[in-house]
C-alpha positions as CSV (number, residue, x, y, z in Angstrom):
1,M,-17.8,9.5,-15.2
2,V,-14.1,9.7,-14.8
3,F,-14.2,12.6,-12.2
4,N,-16.1,10.6,-9.8
5,E,-13.7,8.0,-9.7
6,F,-10.5,9.6,-8.9
7,I,-12.8,12.0,-6.5
8,S,-14.3,8.2,-4.6
9,G,-10.6,6.9,-5.0
10,G,-9.2,9.8,-2.9
11,I,-11.5,9.7,-0.5
12,S,-11.3,6.2,0.0
13,G,-8.0,6.5,0.4
14,I,-7.8,9.2,3.7
15,T,-10.4,6.8,5.4
16,S,-8.4,3.8,5.1
17,T,-4.9,5.5,5.5
18,F,-6.1,6.5,8.9
19,I,-7.4,3.8,10.3
20,G,-4.4,1.4,8.9
21,Y,-2.0,3.4,10.1
22,P,-1.2,1.6,13.5
23,L,-0.9,-1.9,12.6
24,D,1.3,-0.5,9.3
25,M,3.4,0.9,11.8
26,I,4.3,-2.7,13.4
27,R,4.2,-4.6,10.5
28,L,7.1,-1.8,8.8
29,N,9.0,-2.5,12.2
30,L,8.6,-6.3,11.7
31,Q,9.5,-6.2,8.3
32,V,13.0,-4.3,9.0
33,K,13.8,-5.8,12.4
34,N,14.6,-8.7,13.6
35,V,12.3,-8.6,17.1
36,N,8.4,-9.5,17.3
37,S,5.3,-7.4,17.6
38,I,5.2,-7.4,21.4
39,T,8.8,-5.4,21.2
40,I,7.2,-3.1,19.2
41,I,4.1,-2.4,21.0
42,K,6.0,-1.8,24.3
43,E,8.8,0.2,22.6
44,T,6.5,2.7,20.9
45,L,4.6,3.1,24.1
46,S,7.8,3.4,25.9
47,K,9.4,6.2,24.1
48,N,5.9,8.3,22.2
49,N,3.3,7.4,24.2
50,Y,0.4,6.4,21.6
51,N,1.3,8.9,19.9
52,G,3.8,6.9,18.3
53,Y,1.6,4.4,16.1
54,F,0.9,7.8,14.5
55,K,4.3,9.2,13.7
56,G,4.7,10.6,10.2
57,L,0.9,10.1,10.0
58,S,-0.1,13.7,8.5
59,F,2.1,13.5,5.1
60,P,0.4,10.2,4.2
61,L,-2.8,11.0,4.8
62,I,-2.6,14.2,3.3
63,S,-0.8,12.7,0.1
64,S,-3.5,9.6,0.3
65,F,-6.2,11.5,-2.0
66,P,-3.9,12.2,-4.9
67,L,-2.5,8.7,-4.5
68,Y,-5.6,6.6,-4.4
69,S,-7.5,9.1,-6.2
70,V,-4.6,8.0,-9.1
71,A,-4.6,5.0,-8.2
72,F,-8.8,4.3,-9.1
73,G,-9.4,7.0,-11.6
74,T,-6.4,5.3,-13.9
75,Y,-7.6,1.9,-13.1
76,M,-11.5,2.4,-13.4
77,S,-10.7,4.6,-16.7
78,S,-8.9,1.9,-18.3
79,F,-10.6,-1.1,-17.2
80,S,-13.8,1.0,-18.6
81,Y,-11.9,1.2,-22.3
82,F,-10.7,-1.9,-22.5
83,K,-14.4,-3.8,-22.0
84,S,-15.7,-1.8,-24.4
85,N,-13.6,-2.5,-26.7
86,N,-14.4,-6.1,-26.4
87,Y,-11.7,-7.4,-24.1
88,N,-11.8,-9.9,-21.6
89,I,-12.4,-9.3,-17.8
90,Y,-9.2,-10.8,-17.5
91,F,-7.0,-8.7,-19.7
92,S,-8.8,-5.4,-19.3
93,A,-8.1,-5.5,-15.6
94,T,-4.7,-7.2,-15.9
95,I,-3.6,-3.8,-17.8
96,A,-5.7,-1.7,-16.4
97,S,-4.0,-2.4,-13.1
98,I,-0.3,-1.9,-14.4
99,L,-1.8,0.9,-16.0
100,S,-2.7,2.3,-12.7
101,A,0.2,1.4,-10.9
102,I,3.0,3.4,-13.2
103,P,1.9,7.4,-12.2
104,T,1.0,5.9,-8.3
105,S,4.4,5.1,-8.0
106,I,5.2,8.7,-8.7
107,I,3.4,9.8,-6.0
108,S,4.0,6.6,-3.4
109,T,7.3,6.8,-4.0
110,P,8.2,9.9,-1.8
111,V,4.9,9.2,0.5
112,E,6.2,5.7,1.1
113,I,10.1,6.6,1.7
114,Y,8.7,9.2,4.6
115,K,6.4,6.9,6.5
116,C,9.1,4.1,6.4
117,L,11.7,6.4,7.9
118,M,9.5,8.1,10.7
119,Q,7.6,5.0,11.6
120,S,11.2,3.1,12.0
121,E,14.1,3.8,14.2
122,Y,16.1,4.9,11.5
123,A,14.3,8.1,11.0
124,T,15.2,11.7,13.1
125,N,13.4,14.5,12.3
126,K,16.8,16.4,12.0
127,N,17.7,14.0,8.8
128,Y,14.5,13.1,7.3
129,S,12.5,16.3,6.8
130,I,9.9,15.4,3.6
131,S,11.9,18.4,1.5
132,N,15.1,16.0,2.3
133,I,13.5,12.9,0.9
134,L,11.9,14.9,-2.0
135,N,15.3,16.3,-2.7
136,Q,16.5,12.2,-2.4
137,Y,14.5,10.8,-4.9
138,T,15.8,8.7,-7.0
139,L,15.2,6.0,-10.1
140,K,16.5,3.2,-7.5
141,N,13.1,4.6,-5.0
142,Y,10.7,4.6,-8.1
143,R,12.1,1.2,-9.1
144,A,11.7,-0.8,-5.9
145,S,8.0,1.2,-5.8
146,L,7.2,-0.8,-9.1
147,F,8.8,-3.9,-7.8
148,R,5.8,-3.8,-5.2
149,E,3.2,-1.7,-6.9
150,I,2.6,-3.5,-9.7
151,P,1.6,-7.3,-8.4
152,F,-0.2,-5.4,-5.4
153,H,-2.8,-3.4,-8.1
154,L,-2.9,-6.5,-9.9
155,L,-4.2,-8.5,-6.8
156,F,-6.3,-5.8,-5.0
157,F,-8.3,-4.5,-8.6
158,G,-8.0,-7.6,-10.1
159,S,-9.2,-9.8,-7.4
160,H,-12.0,-7.1,-6.4
161,E,-13.3,-7.1,-9.9
162,L,-13.6,-11.0,-10.5
163,L,-15.0,-11.4,-6.9
164,Y,-17.2,-8.0,-6.9
165,N,-18.2,-7.2,-10.4
166,Y,-18.0,-10.8,-12.2
167,Y,-18.4,-13.5,-9.4
168,N,-21.4,-10.9,-7.4
169,Y,-20.1,-11.9,-4.1
170,P,-21.1,-9.2,-1.7
171,Q,-18.9,-6.1,-1.1
172,L,-18.0,-7.7,2.5
173,A,-16.5,-10.5,1.5
174,S,-14.7,-9.4,-1.9
175,S,-13.1,-6.8,0.4
176,I,-11.9,-9.5,3.0
177,I,-10.9,-12.0,0.4
178,T,-9.2,-9.3,-2.0
179,G,-7.5,-8.0,1.0
180,C,-5.9,-11.5,2.4
181,V,-5.0,-12.2,-1.4
182,V,-3.0,-9.2,-1.6
183,W,-0.8,-9.3,1.2
184,I,-0.5,-13.5,1.3
185,I,1.0,-13.2,-2.1
186,G,2.6,-9.1,-2.2
187,M,4.1,-9.4,1.5
188,P,7.7,-10.8,-0.2
189,F,7.4,-7.9,-2.3
190,D,6.5,-5.3,0.1
191,T,9.5,-6.1,2.4
192,V,11.9,-5.9,-0.3
193,R,9.9,-2.7,-0.9
194,S,10.4,-1.5,3.0
195,N,14.2,-3.0,3.3
196,S,15.2,-1.0,0.4
197,F,13.8,2.7,1.5
198,I,14.8,2.3,4.7
199,K,18.2,0.6,4.7
200,N,18.8,2.5,1.3
201,W,19.0,-1.2,-0.5
202,S,19.0,-2.3,-3.8
203,I,16.1,-4.7,-5.5
204,Y,18.9,-7.3,-5.5
205,N,20.6,-6.4,-2.3
206,S,17.4,-5.8,-0.4
207,I,16.5,-10.0,-1.5
208,I,19.7,-11.2,-0.9
209,N,20.2,-9.7,2.6
210,I,16.6,-10.4,3.9
211,Y,17.7,-14.4,2.7
212,R,20.5,-14.5,4.1
213,I,19.6,-13.2,7.6
214,N,16.5,-15.0,8.4
215,G,15.5,-17.0,4.8
216,L,12.6,-17.4,3.4
217,K,10.7,-16.5,6.6
218,G,12.5,-13.5,7.0
219,F,9.6,-12.4,3.7
220,Y,6.8,-12.8,5.4
221,R,7.7,-11.1,8.9
222,G,4.8,-9.0,9.5
223,L,2.3,-11.1,7.6
224,S,-0.2,-11.9,10.4
225,T,-0.1,-8.2,11.4
226,S,-1.2,-7.5,7.7
227,I,-3.9,-9.9,8.0
228,I,-5.3,-8.0,10.6
229,R,-4.7,-4.9,9.2
230,T,-6.0,-5.4,5.9
231,I,-9.7,-6.5,7.1
232,P,-10.5,-3.4,8.1
233,V,-8.6,-1.6,5.7
234,S,-9.7,-3.4,2.6
235,C,-13.4,-3.0,3.3
236,T,-13.2,0.8,4.7
237,C,-11.7,1.3,1.3
238,F,-14.0,-0.3,-1.0
239,Y,-17.0,0.5,1.2
240,T,-16.1,4.4,0.9
241,Y,-15.2,3.8,-3.0
242,E,-18.9,3.0,-3.2
243,I,-20.5,5.1,-1.3
244,I,-19.0,8.5,-2.3
245,N,-19.3,7.1,-5.7
246,N,-23.1,6.6,-5.6
247,M,-23.6,9.7,-4.2
248,L,-21.7,11.5,-7.4
249,I,-23.8,9.7,-9.8
């Protein structure tokens, strides 16, 4: 049932968002600042103690239910529609992933702007309230989200669909491989979006400035942190989705 897909996806979003948040903060700062992970860890502890690793968590955590609900629900219902009409798995997964990314980006844009600003040193409570960010929501921000979300959804849902449901890999292996594929291929798109949100650059200016400052390696700053983070996050996400979905059947 479509209802089950939305509920299962929403709950999986809450659990995976909470588990991955501290490493997500480190990854983000690596993307936008020329410092190493040890420096970020020390700075965070000195300024905010351990609470710094969860700065700005409340809004993304609350928003993760509708965000993942729309992502999983739209993908699963779209994929089922195309499969039932005899389209092959590659076409079905590709189109369903793109269709999932479009509405998800509407929700994720203000959430990710807020999270990025709160996790980085550019944010202050005075200048970046939730209402302030919602008022500044622009088409440029949405384009930056789509620039990131379309390839991420293609890799996230497409890889897992093929590994778990087509090639019958175990859930654990499918989740880990999916997470690694997503970040190894998709990291540059995420780095561009992070810089676009935090520094108010266009997609084009983000690409040019990242390359000018750090070259090609600048697009992969924080990759090792992302790989470490994605293993528990991807496993939690897909296992939670599967468990809740089976309970609702």
